[in-house]
N, C-alpha and C positions, 0 to 999 in steps of 0.2 A: 604358309610354309614356315614362317618366322616363329609362330606360335608352336609349331610341331618341334623345332629345334630347341625352344626354351622349355617345353615340358620335358623332352627327352632328357635335357641336361639336369632338369630337377629331379627326374626320377633316378638318374645315375648318382645324383650326389645323395638322394635319400638311401639309396641300397648301400652306398660306400660307407655311410654313417652308421646305419643299422645292422651291417653284417657282423661286427664284432660283438655288438650286444646280443644278437640272436644266437651267435656261437657259444656265448659264455652262459646264456640262460638255459641252453639246450643240453649241454655238455653233461655226461653221465656222473662226472666226478663232482659236479657242483650239487646235483641231486643227491647222490650218496653221502656225501660228508657234510653238506650245507655251507653256505658262504661264511656264516658267522664264526664256525668252528676252525677255520683254516688259519694258521699262523705261518708267518715267513720265518725261515731260519737262514743265518748267514752261512757261507761255505768257509770251511778252514783254508786259510791262505798263508799258512807257515812256510817260509822258504820257497814262495811260488816266482817272486819277482827277482830276476837274476839280470841285473844292468851291468854293462861293461863288457861287451864281447858278443860272440855269436854272429848270427846272420844279419842282425840290424845295422851293424856298422857297414857291412858289405853293401846292403841295400842303400844306405844313405850315400856311400860314395858312387855307386852307380847312378843314382838320382842327381847327385851334384855334377857328375859328368854329362849327363844327358842334358841339365839346365845349361851348362857352360857351352856345350856342343850347340844347343839350339840358338843361344845368343850369338855365338861366332858365326853360324850358317846365316841368321838374318841380318847381321851386320855386315858381312863380307860380301854382299853384292855391289860389285863397282861398275857393272854393266849398265851405263846410263843411255844407251842408244835405244832409238825407237823401236818398238815391237812390230809395228805395221809396216808394210812395204811402202 
């Protein structure tokens, strides 16, 4: 039974490793264009990053309030009595 678990784990690991390779080699785009002719091009990012406002500040304030609330709840337990009868 131990050998069965080990072999099952080995087969699962091999399938996880080989799945992306098989998907790339069988894709129609790779066959039509050829892997050596594909060139990567960057996207135009002019005026895309707008820091200083928006919902990011609201999310940060809510996250900070949640962290502070968790600390207060964790530290605020003054009931030192036994729980068992």
